[in-house]
Wavefront OBJ file of the C-alpha trace (Angstrom):
o trace
v -34.074 18.862 117.591
v -36.478 18.590 120.350
v -39.296 15.849 119.592
v -42.786 16.456 118.705
v -45.294 15.590 121.595
v -47.952 13.286 120.205
v -49.119 11.696 123.378
v -51.101 13.198 126.560
v -50.911 11.432 129.988
v -53.804 10.930 132.016
v -54.031 10.203 135.793
v -50.859 9.122 137.757
v -47.689 11.344 138.287
v -47.258 12.724 134.929
v -50.796 13.802 134.556
v -51.352 16.416 131.820
v -47.697 15.516 130.467
v -47.177 16.434 126.799
v -44.554 13.771 125.558
v -43.569 11.451 122.507
v -44.041 8.024 121.888
v -43.276 5.558 118.832
v -45.840 2.529 119.794
v -49.692 1.760 119.028
v -50.381 -0.570 121.762
v -49.037 -2.083 125.266
v -47.022 0.202 128.001
v -44.984 2.649 128.133
v -42.207 4.397 130.728
v -42.616 7.843 131.132
v -40.140 9.807 132.448
v -40.385 13.350 133.407
v -37.261 16.053 135.237
v -37.540 16.434 139.058
v -36.807 19.760 140.164
v -33.647 18.269 142.059
v -32.460 17.333 138.307
v -33.210 13.468 138.943
v -35.714 11.321 136.679
v -38.718 9.638 137.786
v -40.815 6.969 135.587
v -44.061 5.675 135.811
v -45.959 3.194 133.499
v -48.567 4.383 131.124
v -50.952 2.104 128.967
v -51.244 3.330 124.709
v -54.938 3.790 124.766
v -57.190 4.066 121.615
v -58.173 7.366 122.719
v -57.489 10.737 121.046
v -57.842 14.124 122.095
v -57.432 17.469 120.252
v -55.928 20.620 121.390
v -55.782 23.403 119.602
v -51.809 23.721 119.914
v -51.248 21.205 117.108
v -53.452 20.116 114.310
v -52.736 16.008 115.146
v -54.937 14.423 117.964
v -52.818 13.338 120.668
v -52.660 9.656 121.955
v -54.125 9.441 125.540
v -51.833 7.651 127.595
v -53.520 5.696 130.398
v -51.405 5.693 133.563
v -51.100 2.089 135.144
v -51.575 1.988 138.831
v -49.466 -0.328 140.699
v -50.893 -3.697 142.370
v -52.034 -3.106 146.016
v -49.201 -3.056 148.248
v -46.392 -2.678 145.100
v -44.813 0.669 144.675
l 1 2 3 4 5 6 7 8 9 10 11 12 13 14 15 16 17 18 19 20 21 22 23 24 25 26 27 28 29 30 31 32 33 34 35 36 37 38 39 40 41 42 43 44 45 46 47 48 49 50 51 52 53 54 55 56 57 58 59 60 61 62 63 64 65 66 67 68 69 70 71 72 73
């Protein structure tokens, strides 16, 4: 059974991607599949923000991209 998304990524490499998280605070690593079959992770901070979408009765948690410090990639 596929997990039901409860969060949306804002900014960064996974902008607009829906995902499932199971924590209320902190930073999560969000992974997405690339065209070549590999996965790519990026850090996103769990925020207090919520957004509604017509596809779901419950609001999505907003995940804000954690930009790498200048000089780090």
